[in-house]
N, C-alpha and C positions, 0 to 999 in steps of 0.2 A: 827195605832191599824191593826191585820187581820183580817177578818171576821172568824166567824166560819168553813163556808165549806171552804175558803180556809185553813186554818190551818189544817182541817180533811185532804184535799188533800196531802197538805204538810205532813204529819204525815205519812199518808197510802205509800205514795211514796218512802220515807225514810224507810218504814217497808218494802216493795217490793225489796228496793235495800241492805238491810241485809239478807234476809231473807234466799240466797244459801250461806252465808258464816254460818249463823247459822245452817242450813242443814248438812255442811259440817265438822261443829267441833265437836268431840269427848266430850268436856264436852260445855254442852249448852249455859254455860255461860260466854265461851271466845271464842272469834272470832277468826278464822284463815284464815286472809285475804289471805296468800299468796299460799293458797289450794282453795280458791274460783274456779268455772268453767270461761272462759272468753265467754264470751257470743260476744264482737264485734270482733272477730278475722275473719277477711275477709275469704270467701270461696276461693280457688284456686283451682276450679278442673280441670284446663287446665294444672297446675302443678303437677309434680310428689308427693311423700310422702316426701321426704326430703326438696322438695320447700317449701311445705305445712307444716313442722315442721319448717323449718325459719321463715317463716313471722308469725307464730305463737309466736316466739319469748321467749317462754320457755324450750326449748330442744337444748340449745347452747352444754349442754356436750355431750348429746345423738349424737349429730349429729359430733362432735370432734372424740367422740368414733367410730364411724362407718367412718371417715375417717381416722383416724390410723390404723385400724383394716383391710381398703380396702373394706370394705362392701357397699362403695357409689354405684358402679358400677351394683353389683347386685338390691339394690333399687329403679334403677332408670331405672330398667328393666320393662317388660307387665305389671307383677303383676297378678292377684292382690295379694294384699299385706295387711294385716291389722299390723300394727305396733301398740304394746302396748308400746308406748315411755316414759321412765322414763321422768318426770320434773326433770327440774335445781335443785328443793326444794328436790325431792327425791336423786339425786347423793350427796348433800351438806350432808342430812341423813346418805350417807352411810359412808361420811367420807373422807377428802381430801386424807390421807395417799393412803386408798384402791383406791381410784380411780387415783391417780397419779402411783400405783404399778401397776392397769388393763392399762394404756396407754403406757408402757415403750415399748420396743421393742420385750423382753425374755418375756412379758405375751401375743404377740398376737394372740397363740390361745385360750387362756382362754379366753380374750376378744370376738374374734370371735364368741366362743362357748356361751354366755351371750346374745350377741347382738342377736344371731340366737335364743335363747328363747324365743327374744320379737318381734319374726315376724311369723307372720299366713301365709301361702301360700292361703288366701283367703279374701275376703270382709265379714267381720263381723262389724254390725251395729247396736244400740241400736234396732233399729226398727227391723231388722232381728230374734235377740235374746230376744226379750220383751215377760216375763214370762217364758223363757226357761233355762236351763244350760246347756250346750254341752263342751264336751272334745276335745279341736283342738289339732291337730299335731303342733307344733313349727317349724319352719326351722330347729331345732338344733334335731327333733326325738321326743322330749319329750313333753308329754302331757300338757296342761294349763287347769285350769278349769274356764269356763268363763260362768259368771250367769247373766244374765236378768231380773231376778223377782223382784229386788229393786234396780230401776237404772243398772249400769253397775258397776262388780266388776269382776276381772281377778287374779284368784288365792287367793282370798277375799282379794284383795286388791281395793281401791277404783279406780274409771277411773273418774279424775276431769276434764280433757277434751275433751267430748266424742265429737266422730261422725267429725273429720276434715276429710272433704273429698278432694280426689285427683285423678288425672285421673286414676292412677292404684293403688290405693288402699284409706284407711283410715286409720287415726293417730287416737289413740286411749289413750289422755294422763294421766299416772298413777303417780298416788303419792306414789309410791316406785318401786326399783331397784328390780326386780323378781328374784331369785334365783333358778337356774336349779336345780334340785333331785341329791343327789350325789350317789352315787354306793359305795354300801360296800362290799368288795369280802368277801366270807366267806371261813374258815378255813379247 
């Protein structure tokens, strides 16, 4: 039989492990384990943003898209870059048919524009944005709304893996594939 203090410590430890999952859940009674932030990802400040994303293990589709679009050389450059990288879960939510369409050679320009919308040519971290909302210009030329008032959000999408530091920037893991604005021609 456990001593009361040991049992209390065990329960407090278990609660501490579940707290991030509950905080990320939209329904407080359901745990969304796949969206919990990963805190044991090793920091690789000597690696570039693509190497850090690869080491995190949650951005395989994003990395494949960068390769297919020929965007790797740019992101291995001097920077600084902030990549609002969609997680693999975000791409699964997008749908496999749409992902496959974007990865086809015929969709090269569209894929490149989509990826460039996820990249800001400056270093934006949770600490630098704490308590502020900024409109950052993405590499595509469109603006992103980045909100650091309550956690970190980009275009109202939660950053689930914040501040993965790299030598040439930072990776912010997002729970959604961001959609650039659509321009509508007037008549």
